[in-house]
N, C-alpha and C positions, 0 to 999 in steps of 0.2 A: 902195894897191896899183895898179899900172899894168896896165890891160887884163886880160882873163881873167875867171875866175869866183871867187866866194867861196862856200865851203860852210859851212853851220852845222848842228849837230846839235841837234834839239829833244828835250826829255825832259819827262816828267810831263804829257803832253798827255792830258787826261781828257775833253775834249769837243770839239765842232766849233769850229774857230778860223779866224781870218783873219790871215795874216802879210803884212807889208809889207817891201819891199826898196828902199832908197834908194841912189843913186849920184850923184857929182858928176863932171861931164864938162865941161871948158872953162869952168869957173865956173858951170855950170848943174847943178841938182839934178834927177835923174830918179827917179821913184817908181813901183814896181809892186807888185801884191798877188796873193795866191793863197789860196784857201780850203782848209782841212784838214778832212776828214770823218773822224770816228772811228767805227769799227764794232766791234760786240761780238756774240759769239754768245749766245743765250739761256742763262741760268744753269740754268733748270729748266723743263721742259715736262711737264705732268701732266694726265691725264684723270681727272676725278672718278670715284669709285667707282660702279659700277653696282649696281642692286638685286640681291639674291641670286636672285630669280626675277621674271620679268616676264610678266604675263598676256598671252596672245596676243590681238591685237585692240585693245590699248591703246597710247597714245602713250608713247614713251620720250624724255626730253630728255637729250642728252649735253652735258656742260660741260667745257671745256678752259681751263687757266690757264697762262700763260707769264710767267716772271719774267726781266727783263733783255732784252738784245738791242737792237742799234742798227745803223743808224738805223731808227727805227720806221717811217718811210715805206716802207722796203723790207722790212718784216717782215710776214708773213702767217700766219694760223692756218688750218690745214686739218684737218677731222674726217673720219675714214675708217672704213668697215666693210670689213675685209680690205683690198683694194686699191681698193675703190669709194669715190670721193670724195663725201662727203655735203654738205659746205659749205666755203666758202673766205671768210675774213673778215680785214680788216686788223687789225693789233694796235693796240689803243687802250687807254691807261691802264696802270697798273702795280699789280698784274699785269694783263696783257692777258687778256681773256676772250673765248672763242668758244663758241657753242652751236649745236646742231642737234637737230631733232626727227624721230624715225622711228616708224613704226607697226610694232610688234613682230608678227612672224609665226612660224609654226612653223619656217620656214627660218632664222630667226635663232638657233635653239637651237645653242649652241656657237660662235657667230660671235665674232670678235675685233674690238674697236673700239680705235682709236688716235687721238692728236692729234699733228699735225706742225707745227713752226714752220719757216717758210722765209724765209731772209734772202737776198734777191736783189741781189747786187752786180754783176751782169753789165753793167748800164749804166755802171758805174764801171771797167770793165775787169777786174773780178774774176769769181768764179763764183757759183753758187747753193749756199748752205749750208743744210742741213736738220738738224733735231734732232727726234727722235720720242719720244713718251712710251712708257712700258711699256704693253703691250696689256691690255685689260680684256675678259674673256669673258662673254658674256651667255647666260643660261639662260631660255628661255621655256617656258610650260606652259599646259595646258588642264585645268581641273577643273570638271566639270559642277556645276550648282547642285543637281541632284536628289541625294537621299541614296542610299546603297547599298541593294541588295535583300538583305534578311537572311532566311534560311530557318532556323527554329529550332523546337524542340518547345514546346508550351504548358506541359507539365509533365514532370517527370523524377523518377524515384524515386531515393532515396539509394542510392548504390553502383552505379547503372547509368550507362551512357554512351549518347550520342546524337550523330550527326553534325550539324554546323552549317556553313552555307555563306553566304558574303558576296560579292556581285558588284557591280561598278561599271563602266559602259560609258563610252566617249568620253574616256578619259584620254590626255594627251600631256605628256611622254613616259611611257608606261605603265611602263617599266622603272624609273623614278625614284620611283614611288608606294610608299608604306609603308602596311602594314595591320596593325591590332591587333585581336585578339578577346579578350573577357574574359567570364567568368561571375561576376558580382558582383566581388569583389576577386581572383578567381583568373584570372590571365593564362594563355592557352593559346597554343601554338605552332602557327600555321596552316601548311598547305602551300599555296603560291601558284603559280598557273598563269596564263599570259598568252596570249591569243588576239587578235591584232590590237590594238585599243585597249581591250580588255576585260581587267580583272583579276578573278580569282576566287580566294578564299581559303577553304579547308575545314579543319575541325578537328573533333576528337571531344572533347566536354565530358563530364566525370564529376562527378556530384553528390555532395557530401560531406554528412556528417551535420550539420556546423555551419552548412550553408547552408539548412537546412530552412526553408521559408516562401517569401515573395515575393522573387524575384530578377530581375535584368535581364541579358540577353545584349547586349553592346555590340560593334558593329563600327565601327572608325574608320579611314578612309582619308585619308592625308596626302600632299599634293603641292604644291610651290611655296610652302611655308609656310602653306598653308590646309588645312582638314580638312572632311570630310563624314562624318556619323555616323548610324548607324541603331541603334535600340534595340528589343528585343522582351522582353515580360514572360514570365517563367518561374516556375512554382511547383515548388519542390523538396519532395517529400513522402515520408513513410514509410508503407509498406503492409505491416503485420505480419499474418501469417496467410494463410488460415485454418488453425487447428490443430484437428483432429478426434480426439477421444479416446474410446475404448471402455473401460469398466471391465475387460472381458476380451474378447479377440478369439476365443478358443476356449472354448466353454462346452458344458455338457451340456444336453440338452433339458429345458425347464422352469425353467432358471436366469433370474434377473433380470440384465439388462444395462443399464447407465447409459451414455448417449451424450451428449457435449457438444461444442459447436463454439464456438470463441472466436477473436477477432482483436484488432487494435490499436485505439487510440482512434479515434473517428469512423468506424469500420468497422461496417457493418450486416451481420449474418450471418443465414443461412437454413439450417435443418437439415431435410432431406427435405421441402422446400416450406413449412416453418413459419418465419416471421420471428421474430427475437428482439424483445424488447419495445422496445429502443431501441439506437441505434448505440453500440458499445463494450461492450454486454452480451452474455453468452453465450446460445446456444440449446441447450436440453436436452430429452431425452426418455428414457423407460424402456420397455423391451420385455421380455416374457417369451419366451424363446427357444423356438421350435417347429421342427419338422422343416422347415417352409416357409421358415424364416429362414436355413437353411444356404446359404452362398454369397451372402447378401444384402449389397448394397453400401449403406452409408450415405453420403449426399451432402451436403457442406457447401459453401455458396456465400458468398463474402465480397464485399461491394459497397462501393466507396468513390467518392465524387464529388469530383473535383478540377477546379476552374475550369469547371464545367458539363459535364465529360466523366466518364461513369460507367465505372469500372473494375471488372472482375470477376476473381475467382480462385476456383478450385474445388479440392477435395480429396475423395477417397473412401477409405473403409476397409471391408474385407470382414469379415464375421462368419462364423465357422465353428461350426456346431452339431453336437455329437456325439449320434447317436441310433442305436438298434438296427436290425438288418436287417429289411426288409419286402419282400414280393412283392405286386405289384398284380395281383389276379385278372383285371383287364381286359387286362393285358399278358401273361398266362400262362393260355391256355385249359386248363380242367380236364377236358375230355372230348374225346378225339380218336378219329376213326374213319378208319383208313388201310388200304389194301390191301397185301397181301404183295408184295414185290419192286417197290415204288415208292419214289421218292426224295422226301423231305420235310425240312422244317426245323422243329425244335421252337423256337418263339419263346417266350422266358420272360425277364423282366427283374426284377432285384432292386435295391433302393436301400438306402442307409444311409451313415453316416459314423462310422468309416472304411468304405470301399467293401467290401461283403461278397463272399465267394466263393460262387458259385452252382453247384450240381450236382444232377442228377436221377438217383436210384438206384432200380432195380427192387426192389419190396417183397420179393420172394423171393430172387432171385439176387444182389441188390445190384449188378447190372450197371449201369454208367453209360451214359446216352444223351447224345450231344452236344447242346449248346445253341447255337443261332444259326448252325449250319453244316449243309449238306446231308448226309444219311446215307441209306443204303438200308434201308428198313423190311422186317423179316422177321417170321415168325410168332413167333419167340421174344421179340420186343419186346412182345408182348401182355401186358397186366397193369396193375397200379397202381404209380405212381412217386412217391417222396417227393422233391419238389424243395425243397432246403434252401439257405437263404441264411445264411452263417455269418460272423461278425465277432467281434472281441474284446468287443463289446457284447451278444452273444447269438446265438440261432439262431431262424430263422423257417422253418416247414415248410408247404408247400402240396401237396395230393394231386392228381396228374394221372393220369387213367385213359386208357390207350391201348388201343383195340380194333383188333386187326389181323385181317383176314379173308383167307382163302385166295382164290386166283384164281377158283375155281368157285362161290363163294358170292356171291349177289347182295345188294347193299346197297340198302336202301330209305330214302329220306328220310322225315321225318315226314309230309310232304304226301302222298307215295305211300301210306304206311300208312293214313292217314285215308281216302283214296279207296277203298282195298281194303276197309277196314272197312265203309264205306257199302254197297259192292257186295255184300259178304257178307250184310249185314243184309237187303237187298232180296231176294236169292235165298232166304234163309231164310223170309221172310214169304210169298213166292209158294208155297213148298213147303208151308207150314202151311195157308194158306187156299185154295189152288187144288185143282182136282180131281186126285186122285192115284189111281193103281191100288191104292195101299196106303195105308190111313189110319194116322195116328199123328203124333207130334211128334218133331222132331229138334233136337239141341243143336249149336249152331255153336261150333266150337273156334277162337277168335280168336287163339290163340297161334301158328297156322300160317298161312302165306300161301295154302295150297291149301284147298279146301273138303272137309273130312272130316265126313260126317254119320253120326250113329248114332241108332237109335230112342230116343225119350224115354218113360219110364214116366209114367203118369198123374199120379202124385204130383209128379214133376218138372215136368210141364206146368202144374200149378196154381201151383207156385212161380214158374215163368217168367212166367205171366200176372200174378201179383201184383207181380213186379218191374217 
């Protein structure tokens, strides 16, 4: 070919090559060469999986692998946190590997990490080619070493419920924490509340009959694949009784009444202050019903010790005794001295079961006088009254004498009458032994409050001296 250029198409070039071009000119051979560089984009860029959870304050190593890509001298591996470059390393080996170490913090929770392969062909007149891996999201956490604080009862009776609380501070992220509460094999559904970095779970546990005995309440808090657990011992118990029985609760006076107090196993009972012989055995007594037993309460106390705690339960039963009516003379004066046209209250009380009806009737006129309420006393109230207490069980009568004096009549107390009697006697003696203008003996009439004297015959005087 004379003058000009010759063009050749190369194919199947798989690697860097050097080509030579020779030409003859005027019998001379001229040779020239040129290098061919083959470039390839990476086939795969991958960031290794991150742990599901990374503890805050611990180092995390990121690893990136790149397969393919040429020329390797222009290939670089870059590790990034978001857009922040953590490391830049040349691609070496197949696959090329790049690493970076970061100290995990709370701010890394939810952060995306990636690996980027950069093929820089700008020195060759081409551009910068980048290939980035799929992002990996990191979750960091803080779980204190201390166990949760568990507040639970020491004992629980079958069929009863009690609140339980479990609290753990210093959690991050607290919203990701999971909590479980259980009584033995019984899982309970807690209500969870969050305040700052504190988690609190509350629930109500109910003791079942099949759980009687020693049990455990367990609180488990899980975060970041780790758990903290608290346990509390709980005794589930049955407290039967006390049961207080009377052979009869309504009896007549003089009847025998059998009283018994019982409770469940291991329960000590006490009846009206007397202990049973041993736990689980009944306490018993027998009484002969009297009027004083009407309305009496029998008291039964049951005592059960559970894990050093002494539990008490009480029950009472009232006895009713049927007895006839009675009037207490001390509460119903039998002699009354009142003035006409004055206001008074007749105080009189009756007792009995059933409660008797009480009325006071004048012996002659059968006129009734009110009891317990004020009334105006008049002369016609004078006389004897039959105060009767009546019930289905009989009648009881007490006589009350009411002496009513008119307004002009003076009333003397016993003390005044004694003084008058003494004065009268002294005056009589003076008259007998003193010098008188008229000799003789006089008889003192002590039935009257005034001094009425009459001459005494000698025979009467002798009898007076002898007396």
